[in-house]
N, C-alpha and C positions, 0 to 999 in steps of 0.2 A: 502491499501502501505506499501511495506517496503522502508523503505530509499536507496539512489543511493551506492551500494560500490563497495569498489576492488574487483579488480578479482582477484589480490595477498591474501598472507598471512598478507608480511607488505607491506603495500604501500609504492609506490614511490623501490624499492630495491628488483632487477631481485637479487639479492649475496644472499640465503636463508643464512649465514651466517650472514648476517649485522645483528646489531643493533635496536631498533626500534628507534623512535625517540620521545622526550621527549612530542612531536606533539599528538601525537599517544599511548606512552604510559597513558597520563593522561584519553585520550579519554573513555580505559580499566576501566582504575579508579573508572569517573565517569558515567560509568554502572554499574560497581558493586555497589555503593553510590544509586543507582537511580535516577539516570539526565541521561535520556535519549538522551533527543532531543542533552545538551549541548556536549554528546559522541560523536554525529552522525554529531558535527557541527564542535568540533575537527578533526574528521577523517578524515571531509570532506579540513580542511584546509590544514591537512596535507599532501594532496591529493596533494594540488593545489595552494599551497603553494608559487610555483616559477610565477606564475601572478603575483605576489607580490615583487619583487626584491630588494625592499633595505627593505623590511619586510623579508622575506629572512635570510638575508644576516644577518638582526641583532640578529633576534632570534638564528641562525646557531651560532654569531656568543658566545652568552653564552655560552657553550659548555658546563664543567660535573659542571658550577653552577645552568640547566637550573631549575629546576627540585626545588630546595631553591631560585629564582629569580621569580617561580613561570608564566612563560612566555604565560603556556595555560589558567592562568585566566588574564593576562593581553588581549587576544589574540579574549578571549571569547568575555568581557568583551567591547574589542574593536567594534566586528562589535554587537554586543546589545544594543550599543551608538547610529551605523549608523543603523536599527534594527526601533529603538526608536523617529529617528528626520525622517523616511521615508523618506531618498536619497534615494532609493538601492532597486530600486521596488520588486525585486524580492525579493531581500532581507527581506523586511519588509514583503512583503505578507508567505515566509518562516515560519516566528515565528509567525504569525497571522493565523497560520495553514490547510493556500489556496491551498500549497500543499507541496509534500515532498522529491524533485528537489534540494539536498546538494547541491553538487558538481557546478549546474550549478550556488544556485543561489553566494556561495560563491565565485565562479573561478569571475562571473560578482562586486562582492565587493571590495575582495581583487586589482584585475587588473585600477579598475576605484578611489580607495579608498588606498593607498599606504601610501605614508604621513600619513594623517591623523593619518594610523592603526601605523606608527611611533612614532607617538605622541602620540601617545598610551601606546607602548609595552616602554615607554622612561621612565613615570611614572611609582613610586612603586605603588601596591593595593590599593585599598581601599575597599575596606568591610565595616568594624565596623562594623560582625555580631551581633547583639544583642542573636541569638538563645548563643554563648557564657556566655552568663553574667548569663546561668540557674547553668552553671560550677563554675565560681567566687561565685557565693553567696550560692552553697553550699560550700565551701572549704571556706567563710569566718563561714556560722552559724557552724564550726568545731573547724575555732577557737574562734569563742564564745562560743561556752560550755567549749572549752580547761580553757579561762579566763575574759569572763565575759566584758570587756574593749568595747565601742565604742570605731571605726573604724576611721581613716584617713587614704583615699585613696591615691593617686599615680600613676596613669597609665603613659606608656611610651606607643610610638606609638600611641598613643590618637582618630585619626584620626578625626570624629567628634563631641568626646566626649560622645559618646550614651549609652555606658556602663557604662560612670560616675553617671549617670540615675540608675544604675542595680534597687537598694531602690526601686524606683517609677515606676518599675512592678511586674506585679505579678504570683507567679511560682507555677507549682504544680510539683516538684519532686518527686517523686516515688509514692508519695499520700500525701509528706506532701504538703502543702496548706500554702503558706508563701509573704512575702512580702504587697506594699502595694494592698489589697485584689478588689479593688475599678476602678487600672489599667486599662488605652485604650491595654496597652500591656499584655497580659497575655501569660508564653511560657511553655511548659508544653511538654517537648525533652519525650522520649520515655527513658521508666530506666528502666534498665537493673542489679543485684543484690542487699546488702540489703540499705534499706534509709539511708537519712546522718539524722544526729542530729535536730531536732525541736528546736532552741533553736532561737532567738531570735537578730536581727541584727539592730543593730544601724549604724549611717552614721550620721558625725559631719560632713567633711566635703571632695570636692572627685575632687583633680585639678590632670591633664591633660598635656601632651606635644605634640609636631606630629612635621615633620620638613618644613609639609609643612597640617595643621591642617585647616579642613575645615568649614567652617559658615554655622550651621542648614537655616540660611536665607539669602540665596544666591542660585538662581535658578539650576544656573547650578552646583555647589555641590551634591543639589539634587538630579540632574539628575546623576552624578557620583557614586554615591554610586550606584542608581535606573541600572544602569550597569551592574553591582556584581552582583545581582542577577541572578540569574540562571530564564534564560526566562519558563521553564516548572516548580515553586517550585513560584504561583502566592501569596500561603499563604506565605512567606517570602516576598514577593515584596508591600507585605498588612501592617503586622510587622515590617517595615519600617516606611513605613507612616505613621500610627501608632505613632513609636517614636519618630521622626522627631518633632508632635506635641507635645508632651511633652519636649522635646528642646528645642524648638520657646516658652515654658511658664516658663521650670525651667533651662534653660541658661549652659553650661555643662562652665566650668571652665578651660579655654583651653591655654599655653603655646604656643605659637612658636620658636624651639631646637631642636640641638639636645639632644638625650633621654641621654647619658653616665654623658654629662659637667650637663643639668637640675637635673638630680640625683642627681646625690654628695651635688650641691645646696641645696634641698630641704631636705635633709637628716643631712647636716652639726649641721643645731642648736637640740640640743637635742626637748625630744618628752615631755607635755604633761603631766607630773604625771596624770597616771590613765586615757592615750588613748594611741588607737593600733595602729600603724603607719603599712601598708598594701601595698605594690607597685606591682603592675598589668603588666601583659603584655602578650597576645594571639597572635600567629601566627606575635609577628614581630621582634622576636631573626633574624629570614631567614635573615632579610636581613640589620644589623647591622652587621658592619667589625667583622675580629673577636679580632682590639686593643679596638673600642665599646663595643663588648662583655667582654672585661676579665675586663676594666675598669666599665664596672656595676656590674661582681660579686664584683672583691675588694668592691666597695659601701657597695653594700650588705652584705660582711662578718664584714666589716670596723664597720656599721651600728646594725648589729644581735650582737655583742664583747658589743657592750652599751646597748643593750638589757638586763631589767634589770619588777622583777617578776611583776610590774605597770607601766613598763614601757618598754609593750613589743612589738616585730617590726618582719613582717612577711614576707614571699613574696610567690606570689600564680602566677603560667604559663602556658600556659592555648597552648600547643608547641608541634610540632612535636619531637617524640624521634630522637637520635643520628642517625639509621637507616633509617628513616620519614618509620616508617613501620603503628606507628599510632599513636593516637594526646594523650597526658597523659596531663591529669591535676595535678600537682605535687605544694605541698604547702611544705614551707620552717618554720622552724618556730625560734625565737629564746627567751628569755638566755634556752630554751629545746634544739633545735641545733638539731631538726628533720625533715626529707628533706625524705619522706611522697611520691608515690604517691596514691593520693586521687581515682580515676577514667581511663579509656580509653575513649576517647570520638569522637564523628561522629568530626569531621574536622567544624563542623560549627553549630553546637549542638544541632544535631535531636535526636539523642539517646548521655546516659549516658552508665557506664559498670561501678557501684561503685565500688571498690574491699576493704573497712572499714569498721566497723560496728564503 
């Protein structure tokens, strides 16, 4: 059976010149990246949104910032959370694959749980996707090849800190097998382009910060992370469970605070000789204010200016480009002052297109 679909080309618009909503646009993106269930869900939400007037007003209030605020991912996670709780039978049955009446199930959920959805919409997404660790680790391999020092990692927007444990995961990066070979977590993205350098990575310490860090020992926090996993990607859910198990045995070092102030404080003291300080961030800059992004940029440049051959410094970003057309793995390193896009990546790390030898 095919799920219900609108009879109009653009749901909710009788005006042929109307611009598609962010929800509808993201439904097309989800279909393009191979997530058909989420695509159909978001399209149904777009059609049925007025069943939840509070949520509809909030979503529309985002205006031009809807994409950077990831409102589609927020509402998708909220509905997934409801389905996992089983409080809306039709929605739970939809997620279980018992029927494909998307509009019916979504309309009932929106109408009955408007305030619940608003609460989720007001919170910044917490995906903590460890599939992105493969790209971050590959960038560390480049730095290890170039400089050869042990790493001190500083992650902003660290969520539950699962990517701070990146050295505890096993990787297959285009045939380069690396990381912790006996790890419960194995990450093998589809690899395109040349292989990354096969250089050993040694992490001496890893620290992170988040405005609202999640506790891996808190069932509610773990449930929140699980709700951000796409319902038609069970392999990601299983990998998350394994990463959480590792984090309970090896708790990430997390602080509560704003990224800009924390990073300035962490990098204020000189680096130890022979250690390579690296700032990590993945899909977080879009949620920061322009002021905070400028403060972080100033801190990075200041730390880079004081870097030396025996005390190198780098920044690794896994972020959308300015046009929000593709995700770039960008490496900036000092004292050489290089700024390189190492790869283009799937937003959740499913594939990596490596661009450099």
